[in-house]
C-alpha positions as CSV (number, residue, x, y, z in Angstrom):
1,M,-14.8,-31.5,6.3
2,S,-14.1,-28.1,8.3
3,V,-15.6,-24.8,7.1
4,S,-13.3,-21.7,7.0
5,P,-14.7,-18.9,9.0
6,T,-16.0,-16.0,7.2
7,L,-14.4,-12.7,7.2
8,R,-17.1,-11.2,9.6
9,E,-16.3,-14.0,11.8
10,R,-12.6,-13.9,11.8
11,Q,-13.0,-10.0,12.3
12,A,-15.4,-10.2,15.1
13,P,-13.2,-11.0,17.9
14,L,-10.6,-8.5,16.9
15,K,-13.4,-5.7,16.8
16,A,-14.4,-6.9,20.4
17,R,-10.7,-6.9,21.6
18,Y,-10.2,-3.3,20.0
19,E,-13.4,-1.7,21.3
20,S,-12.7,-3.0,25.0
21,D,-9.0,-2.4,24.8
22,P,-7.8,0.1,22.6
23,E,-4.4,-0.2,23.2
24,S,-4.7,-3.5,21.7
25,A,-5.3,-2.2,18.1
26,K,-2.0,-0.4,18.0
27,L,1.1,-1.5,15.8
28,T,4.2,-0.1,14.5
29,I,4.8,-2.2,11.2
30,T,8.6,-2.1,10.6
31,V,10.6,-2.7,7.5
32,R,14.4,-2.6,7.1
33,S,17.1,-2.3,4.5
34,T,19.1,-5.3,4.6
35,T,21.1,-4.6,1.5
36,A,24.4,-6.6,0.6
37,G,26.7,-5.5,-2.2
38,N,27.9,-2.5,-3.7
39,D,25.5,-1.4,-6.4
40,P,24.0,1.9,-5.4
41,T,21.0,1.4,-7.6
42,K,19.9,-1.7,-5.8
43,V,18.6,-2.5,-2.3
44,R,16.8,-5.5,-0.3
45,I,13.9,-4.7,1.8
46,S,12.8,-7.0,4.8
47,T,9.5,-7.0,6.6
48,E,9.2,-8.1,9.7
49,A,5.7,-9.5,9.9
50,G,4.5,-12.7,8.9
51,G,8.1,-14.4,9.7
52,G,9.7,-11.8,7.3
53,V,9.3,-11.4,3.5
54,D,12.5,-10.0,1.4
55,Y,11.9,-8.1,-1.7
56,D,14.6,-6.5,-4.1
57,V,13.9,-2.7,-5.0
58,G,16.0,-1.0,-7.8
59,A,16.1,2.4,-9.2
60,H,14.0,3.5,-12.1
61,P,15.8,3.8,-15.4
62,Y,14.9,7.4,-15.5
63,A,17.0,7.5,-12.6
64,G,19.8,5.4,-13.9
65,G,18.6,2.2,-12.8
66,E,18.6,-0.8,-15.0
67,G,15.0,-1.4,-15.0
68,D,15.2,-5.2,-13.8
69,L,13.5,-4.7,-10.7
70,A,10.6,-2.4,-9.2
71,C,11.3,0.7,-8.3
72,S,10.3,2.4,-5.2
73,G,7.5,4.4,-7.1
74,D,6.4,1.2,-8.4
75,V,6.4,-0.4,-4.8
76,L,4.6,2.8,-3.3
77,L,1.6,2.6,-6.3
78,A,1.6,-1.4,-5.6
79,S,1.1,-0.7,-1.9
80,L,-1.9,1.4,-2.8
81,A,-3.2,-1.1,-5.4
82,A,-3.0,-3.9,-3.3
83,C,-4.3,-2.1,-0.1
84,Q,-7.4,-0.7,-2.2
85,E,-8.4,-3.9,-3.7
86,I,-8.1,-5.9,-0.5
87,T,-10.2,-3.4,1.3
88,L,-12.7,-3.1,-1.6
89,R,-12.8,-7.1,-1.5
90,M,-13.2,-7.2,2.5
91,V,-15.7,-4.2,2.4
92,A,-17.7,-6.3,-0.2
93,A,-18.0,-9.4,1.5
94,A,-19.1,-7.7,4.8
95,M,-21.7,-5.9,2.7
96,G,-22.8,-9.4,1.3
97,I,-21.9,-8.3,-2.4
98,T,-20.2,-10.9,-4.8
99,L,-17.6,-9.5,-6.9
100,D,-17.3,-11.2,-10.2
101,A,-14.4,-9.5,-11.2
102,V,-12.0,-6.6,-10.1
103,E,-9.7,-4.6,-12.2
104,L,-7.8,-2.1,-10.5
105,T,-5.3,0.3,-11.9
106,V,-2.8,3.0,-10.3
107,E,-1.3,5.6,-12.2
108,G,1.3,8.0,-10.9
109,D,2.7,11.1,-12.7
110,M,6.3,12.1,-12.0
111,D,8.9,14.4,-13.3
112,F,12.3,13.2,-12.9
113,R,13.8,16.7,-13.2
114,G,13.1,17.1,-9.4
115,T,14.4,13.7,-8.5
116,M,17.7,14.2,-10.8
117,G,18.3,17.7,-9.3
118,V,18.0,19.1,-12.6
119,D,15.2,21.7,-12.0
120,P,14.9,22.9,-8.2
121,D,11.7,24.3,-8.9
122,T,10.4,20.7,-10.1
123,P,9.0,18.8,-7.0
124,V,10.4,15.4,-6.0
125,G,8.1,12.7,-6.1
126,F,4.6,12.2,-7.3
127,Q,2.6,15.1,-8.4
128,R,-0.5,13.2,-9.2
129,I,-1.8,9.6,-8.3
130,R,-4.8,8.2,-10.0
131,T,-6.6,5.1,-9.1
132,I,-9.2,3.4,-11.7
133,V,-11.5,0.8,-10.3
134,K,-13.8,-1.4,-12.2
135,I,-15.9,-4.1,-11.0
136,S,-18.4,-6.6,-12.3
137,A,-20.8,-7.3,-9.4
138,D,-24.6,-8.2,-9.5
139,A,-25.6,-5.3,-6.6
140,P,-27.7,-2.2,-7.2
141,E,-26.0,1.1,-8.0
142,D,-26.7,2.8,-4.6
143,R,-25.0,-0.3,-2.8
144,L,-21.9,-0.3,-5.1
145,E,-21.8,3.3,-4.5
146,R,-21.8,2.7,-0.8
147,L,-19.2,-0.1,-1.4
148,F,-16.9,2.4,-3.3
149,Q,-17.3,5.0,-0.3
150,R,-16.5,2.5,2.4
151,A,-13.7,1.1,0.4
152,E,-12.0,4.3,-0.2
153,R,-12.5,5.4,3.5
154,Y,-11.1,2.2,4.9
155,C,-8.0,1.8,2.7
156,V,-5.0,2.5,4.8
157,V,-2.5,3.3,2.3
158,N,-5.2,5.8,0.5
159,S,-5.9,7.2,3.8
160,T,-2.1,7.8,4.6
161,L,-1.6,9.4,1.2
162,R,-4.5,11.7,1.7
163,N,-3.5,12.8,4.9
164,S,0.1,12.6,5.4
165,P,1.3,11.4,8.8
166,V,4.1,13.3,10.6
167,M,7.5,12.0,8.9
168,E,10.7,11.8,11.0
169,T,14.2,10.7,9.8
170,E,17.0,10.2,12.3
171,F,20.4,10.0,10.6
172,S,23.5,8.7,13.1
173,V,27.1,7.7,12.0
174,G,28.9,4.6,13.6
175,P,29.2,1.0,13.8
176,I,25.9,-0.8,12.8
């Protein structure tokens, strides 16, 4: 019977490579809309990583969607929740902390008057995002505090939202 390598064992060669060749750590992650059909409230998004994954996204009912699909706000918050829990679990594994249970909730506050163009003074998008993390673990409080600090620091989506990257949009008209 083969034994699966630990997370530390899987990450060791990656860390060594990134240290010796910093350029090898750089990656552009790409997703594309691959929408078919004429419903303006629904899109299909396709990833390129891992052989590609497709998922359907719809407009929120507060914006005229049917509510039968996750909306882009759900996907954003889900990305944060997934990244935070994965990071928390990976950091715990690296620290030798066994997590008996993890419950992570992400909440985002929006005012759809901005999105719907009803009030030009109302911001478009989330005005506040909260993450509530509850864990059950058999570890001293000081180690769990370090776990939370490290997990928050190394969560890619959390860091991206806190330190907004340069955003660029390019529009073109013509055959696709």
